C-alpha angles and dihedrals in degrees: 000000000000115000118243121200121186141163100179094128139085109310095359121150130172140112114214112213100168128355100163095107115048091206093052107039108165118207142165132201116240118235123243110266113275088001145089093224118113138149106113115104132174124167146150126238117197124183143105119336113257096025111146113231132207107180117187119197098203100189095050092112090064095051122124094260112020090178085065088074095057112103088357129142124194121229127237134188137180096193104034088241108075117046118191129185119247132195110286130171137186124202096187094272110038133039114216120200119189128194141115139243100262084176129015093274134034136175121224125197148162090241130351104290124240106205128202092250092060087044087056090049091050095049096045091044089065090067093079088076116088093223097046129097134172122216134170115236091196143289131302126229091272091047101256123143119257104218127212121190114199117194122188137025121274115240144149113311094002117146122233111227120188123195121182134177143185100028078147101049098205090063092087092161087076092066093044083053089051091053093058092042092053095043091057096040090053097043106122094209097044105109097198090055092054091049091052095048088056089058105034149026116227122215109192130185104185095187118023092179115042093156096056089043094057094041092054096245125161103210116353143069124240090285093054092252123144102228094203089065095051105072098101096058114000121176135202088234097056108013112017091155093066095037092055095046092047092050090053092048088055090053096048101029123227127251098163129009126189117186112193122213144153128239120217097206113033117073095210143086111242147147128238112210131202099245092137098062119113090239098052112142137187085246093059089045091054092048091049092050094048092047094051093045092053092045091055088052098044095044097057091237098311089112116056140174104208097083130044145091122327113265116250117244117243113292095006100097118129101244092196090071115093102239093044095046093048093044090052098045099042099029089231141130107276125171142176113223114205127196128185130256087207120045135300100264090206093054108023125191111192092193100047109009113196099349143182092261091053090047089053094050090049089051092049092051092052089082090073099060090043088055091048093060104025100100092045097053092098 
């Protein structure tokens, strides 16, 4: 049976160069539109059950983050539910993925995809909660809705907490995290959630970049713009997603902001703070320290503070980045949460690596550090 490889679906990305030999399938990853970024891949292989596959991504060495391929294993699924890691190697130029067709069709991806259909289910599923409402901030360049989920009722002294995910569309672990976060926040018998909703209103954008998500991009929107470098001066022409969210933030105010991402190279869960902004204060430093300490405790060791990005020196923060821009403008605690594409080196799982289930658990346990700091935010 002839192999058929395709990526013409939501979030799909692959270029098939030669699929005539199952043990020497030659592939390339397609660049983001109007951009040189690429690393995300997602495709389907159909053929005879039992066929051994050796798939070689020949342009892997030119990807946005080549270090991301080191000690990395791709994920495969035959049911789009369970994603398992398979042997993957990188020689400095090519990425080789080895597996077999356990059934007549499998999907192969950089990380477990989070399609827009599941996003729609996530958003609409929040409406069963009495204090939840869904609104549309506006439209993206491709004309898609930018969804905002608001949970809680504004009132005197209530804090405004903003949580955003998938500015970089290929970082699908961010929306898996969001799923776990929302499930616990909306759980009617979860006492901590009820306590938080008495103190705060949550403004949640589960997917900041639906265009890039659908197009199979790694890092940019439909115009080839990296949204996480647009927060100083966004425009409706190039970065409507950021422009619309920032306008809403100015309407509601921001007391805490958490922007959820994935990191290609580092095999850890960690937070990047905003220590380098001009307006950094001792109060913000205390809040950041308390939040991270509580997250280490609540996550059962999945979140850690030993590894992460270097801290910016005072006054040297890049104010085009979301968390830095928000922290500076609103004098608030703003953070970037990063999760691995690979595995959690502190708690490895050979079969699954860092997975959707583990993302969701990390999202659920984020309520505890928020509760730790909520009354001290201002």
